[in-house]
Structure formats: structure tokens, C-alpha cells
N, C-alpha and C positions, 0 to 999 in steps of 0.2 A: 663523305668521310667514311673511313674504314669501320666495318662492323666490330663492335667490342662487347665484352661481357665481364661480369664480376665473379671472382671465385673467393671462397672462404673455407677455412679448415675448422671443423667443429665436431663436438659430440655431446652427449648428455652431461658429461662431467663438467663442462664449462657453460652450462645453460644460462646462468646469470649474465655472463659476458655476452653470450650469443643473443639473448633477448634484447639487451640494450643496443647491440649492433644492428639487429634486424629492425627494431623500432626506429632507430635513427636513420637507417638507410631508406626506409619507406616514407618517412616524413619528408625528406628532401628529394627522393628519387623513386617515385611510385612505379615507374615503368622499366627500370634497369633490370636486365636479365641476370639473375643470381643463380649460381651453381654452388652448392655446398659440398665440399669434399669430406667424406666421413673420416674422422681421425682413427676410429676403430669400429668395432661392431656395436658399441653402446650408442644407438641412435633412435631408440623407440620414441622418446619424448621429442627429440629433434624432428623426426619425420612427421609427427603430428602437427608441427608448426608450418609445414610446407604449404598447405592451402591458405593458411592465414597470412603468410608473408610472401607468397608467390615465388617459391624457389623450388629447385629440384635437387635431390641428392645424386651425386655422381655415382654411377654404377658401372665400374670398370674393374671387375675382380681380378682379371689376369694382370692388369697394370698394377693394382694394389699389391698383389703377391710379389711382383718383381721389385717394387719400391720398398716393400717391407723387408725383402731379402737384403737389399742394399743397407737399409737401416740396421738390421741385425749384424751385418758385417762390420759396419763402422762404429756401432755402439752396442756391442754384445751385452746382453743381460739388462738392457734398459728399454722398457716398453715405450716410454716417451721418445727416447732417442730413435727407436725403430720407426715409430709412426710419423714423426715429424717430416720424414722425407716424402710423405704423400703429397706435400705441397707441389712437388714436381709434376703431379698429374695435370696441373694447369697447362702445361706445354703439350698435352696430348688430348685435351678436351675439344669441345665444339667451337669455341671462340677463336677467331683468327687473331684478334688482339684482346688483351685482357688486363684488368686491374685485379691484383690479389691483395686482400686485406686479412690480417689476423682477426680472430673473433673478439679479442680484447681491445677493440677499436670502436669508437662512435663516429659516425659520418656527420659532418657539419656543413655540408654545402651540396649544391646540385653538381652531379658528376659529369653530365654530358658536355657542358662548356669546357670544363677542365680537361676531359679526355680529348676533345676536339683539338685543343692547343697542343697537348702532349703528343698525340699521334701525328699531328702535322709536322712535327720536328723530325720524323723518320728516324728516331733513336731506337736502338735495339733493346735497351734496358734502362728504365728510369726508376730511381729510388726517391724516398721522401725524408729520410733521416740517415745519419751516420752513427756508427758504434765502434770506433777504433779499438777500444779495450777488449771487445768481444769478437774480434775477427782473427787477428794473428797475434799470438801471445809472445812469440819469440822475436825480439827486436831486430836481430840480423835478418831473419826471414821477412819481416815486415818491410825493411829497407829494400830488400831485393824485389819484392812484389811491387813496391811503389816505383822503384827505378826502372824495372824492366817492363812492367805491365800497367803502370799508372793507376794502381789500386785505389779505389775510392772508399773502401771499408764501410760499406753501407749496412744498415739494419734491414733484416729480411722480413719485416712484418707488413710492409706496404710497398708494392712495386708494380710497374707496368712493363709488359713485354709482349711477345707474339708467339704464336704456335710454332713449335719445332725449334725454337732458339736453343733450348736445353732439353735433355731427356734422360731416359734410363741408360742409354749407351754412355753418355758423359759421366754419369754417376758410377757406372761399372768400371770405367777406366780409372776413376779416382780410387776405387777399392784396391787396385793393384798396388797403389802407393800409400796405403793407409798407415803403415807403421811409421813412416817418416813424418806424415802429416800430423799424426797424433802428438808428436813431440813438439810441434810448432803451433798447434791450435790450442785455444783455451779449453779447459774441461767444463762440462756442464752447459754448453751452449748448443749442442746438438747440430742442427743443420746450418746455422748462419755462417760459420767459417767455410763450409763447402760451397754454399751459394757464391760467396765472394771469390773463392779460389777458381771455380768454374767460369764465372763471368770474367774475372781478370785474365785467365788463360785464353779466353776467346778473342781478346783484343778487339772487342766489338765497340759499337758506338754506345757509350754509357754516359748518362747525365743525371744530375739532381733535378727534381721537379722545379725548384726555385730558380735554377739557371735558365729554364725554358720559360717559366712564368714568374717574373720578378715579384709579383704581388703575393706569392706564397712564402711562408716562413722557411727557415733553413732546418727546422726540426719539428716533429709532431709528438715527441715524447710527453706524456702527461705529467712528468715530474715537475715541470715548470708551470707557473700560473698563467692563466689567460688575462686579458687586459681588464676584465670587469670583475668586481668583487662578487663573492659567492651569493650574497643576499640579493644584490641587484640582478645578477645573472639569472637567479631562480625566477624573479619577477618577470624579467624579459622573456625567458623561454615560455613561461606560462601564458604570457600575453600573445606571443607569436613564436611558435615552435621553429619557424624557419629564420629567426633572427641570426645575422652573421656573428660569428665568434672570432675574435682576433687575438693575436699575440704580438706585442710591440708594433701594432698597427698593421700587421700582415694577416691576411685571411687564412684561418685554420681550416684546411679541408677535412682533417680527421684529428682525433686525439687518441693516442696509443698508450695503454698501460702496460707496456712490456716489462716483464720482471716482477709485477705485483700480483699478490693474491687478491682475489675478489672479496674484499671485506671493507669495513668502515675506515680503514687506515689509508686507503688510496688517496692520492692528491686529486684535486679537482673532482671531489666526490659529488658535488651538486650536478655536474654535467652528466656523469654516469647515472646518478639516481633519477634524474629527470626522465631519461629515456627508459630506464629499467622499470620505473613506476608506470609509465605509459603502457607498457606491455601487459600489465595486470588488467583483466577485464571486469573485475568486481572491486567494490570498496573494501571488502574484507581481504581480498588478495593484496590490494595496495597497502592496507594497514599492516598486514603480516610482513610484507617486503620492507616497508619503512622501519618497522620494529627491528628486523634483522640487521639492517644496514645502519641504523642510526641509534635507536633507543637501546636495544638489547646489548649491542656490542660496546657501546660507549658510555651511556648515561651512568650506569652504576659504578663504573670505574672512577667517576668524578666525585663520588660521595666522600665528603670529609667527615670522618667519624667524630672529630671534636665538635664540628658544627651540629651533628645530630645530638650529641650529649647536651650542648647548650640549648638547643630547641626544646628537648624533652624537659630539661630543668626549668626553662622559662615558662613552659606551659603549666608547670605545677605551682607556679606563683609562690605564695608564702611558704609552702612546704619546703621549697628549696632543695638543697643538697641532702639534707637530713632524710628526706622521704625516699630518695633513690640513691642508695650507696653506690659508690664507684665499682665495687666488685660485681654488683648486679648488672650495671651498665656494660661492664666488660663481658659478662656472660651473654647478654643480649647481643652485643656486637659480634661475638664469636659465632652465635647461632645464625644471625643474619648473614655473616660472612660465608657460612657454609651453604646457605640457601640462595643468596643472590647470584653467585656465579652460575647456578643451575638455571635460574629463570632468565639469565642473560644470554643463554645459548639458544640456538634454534631448537625447536621441540624434538627434532629427530636426533639431536646429540645429547639430550638430557639423560641422566641416569634414571632407571626405573625406580 
């Protein structure tokens, strides 16, 4: 079978996502070759993880300069918009065939059997999820792309392709037509419409992963639940980290939190937190991480102050309400309300 490798785009700013990704990858795939594309120059903490998780940081400064220039042209004034086009470095790297995954993904299966089947199909470009609302915003333009090019409107967070399929020259050609494309692409999505436009115009062999492997689901977005309840899932993962995770009976290869900020509000929190906590090498580090994602962010928002008042009054017994006037309780509540939001934040964000 063709040689393949894995690419990911990351930096220190998304280290929580990246740690969960790396931990999940190595649980199921200890030997897969991983190359991390640096999103920007903020990679000191990320680079320190390279020997721990056996990956290399891609070092192609001339290529990054060219891709950044494309990003600045297509999204002037946006640092994120500029750097997102570094994903295209995957077409210039060492791997003949590759799987690209965003950092806000956890891997939930062994990748070698999956890639063997996908690469055997000899498809030029394979995607794992669709995102029609975030590809072509103009309805008329969308109809044209579907009719003339068979547009699949895929999500650009997980994909399989091969070296040389797309590159800087393709992106540079798009820059010539940027004014027209801005009018028909959605705003704030950065690279995804351009991925679709370039792949569509290639008229290449494109397929969804589930069309090649029917046992896979038609989407990997984390907004939808998996088949097992959170509490049971937590027990299952602790007992056997390599237990399969399914959605509607289909094997989930990955779970992708596209569009979510990395905090306690994300869906399927238990899956993310399981791998994120595994990345902590000390009990103290795990406790701090758990506090940040579960206790500090969520627990105090659940406090019902009327319940606090009743508890205080009940503890006073016979003294009852007379001993603790309501104005005093209100002042206590106000004081705690000013303090609790502070302790609910990560230490680095608290006011001095």
C-alpha cells in the first residue's frame, strides 16, 4: 500500500486542543508519522512536545512565506485568515499521500486500516464531513458550482489527498479572481471556500469517506452526540482507552469541534476531557486541568442563591430569620458574587 503520513496545523495558542489530539492519536496510532505545520511563530511550547509525541515541525520557510502572502491577499488585515492557508503545505511535504486533521479533533480509531481502504480507491480527494452553509454563500453561484462541477461542499478540517494535487500556483490563480469570489463566499470562514473552489475546478475524483467505507458515519462534527451516554462513556474509556466510539451504529474515526472555543461548553466534553487529562503527567496538573474545564467554568454558575439563603438559615436552627436579616444576606451575596467569578477563572486571567 502507498506510503502515507499525517499532517496537522497548530501553535501554542491552541495547545489544549492539540494536547487532546496528540494524546488520542498516540493511543490508537503509536507509529503513524506526524508532521505538524506551524500556524505561526508561536510554537515554543508545541516544539517541546515533539519528543513526547513523536512528531516533527515542518520547516519550509520559503513555502510559508508564499502561503502567507496568499493569505494576506485573500484576507487582508486578518492574522487567522492569513495563516490558515498554511494547510496547503501538506501538498508540498514529504508524504506521497496524506491525511490532514485540524487540531480541534480527537482520533478514535486505528488509522492504518482506514487509510488502506481509502487509498485503494485511488480517489484524488476524500473528505469526512460536509458544510454547505460555509462554502458558497451566494445561492446562484452554489447552483452553478453544483451543476457544472458537481460540488460536494465539504468541511476542510479532515481530508485525504496526495502530494502535488493542489499548491501555491493554484492559490495564486485564485487571487486574480478574489474580488468576485469575496462576493459569493461567506465571510469569516477563511480557507474553506477556497479549498472547495479549487477542488471543484479540478474536476478530480472526489468522494466522501463513508462512500468508500460504508461503516463510517456521514459526518464527524462534535455537535451531535455519540451513541453512549457521557457517564458510561467515561467508564468505558477509563477501562479501555481504545474502545470504539459510534454514532448511529457507525464507527467514528474522529470527532471534530469545528467552530467551538475550547472550554466547558463544548458538546461531547467527556471525550475531549478524557484525552486532555491523559496528557497531564502529574496529579496536580490533571486537577488543575479538570478544574479549568469542569469546576471553575461551570460549577459556580449553578449556585442558586435562594438555596444558599435557605441552607444558612436552616443551619442557624431556632435563631431563624431574625438572626440573619435579609439585607445582610444580600450584602454577603453581593460580596461572594464579586469574588466567585474571579476564582472561577484560570489563575492567569484573574485580576491582581
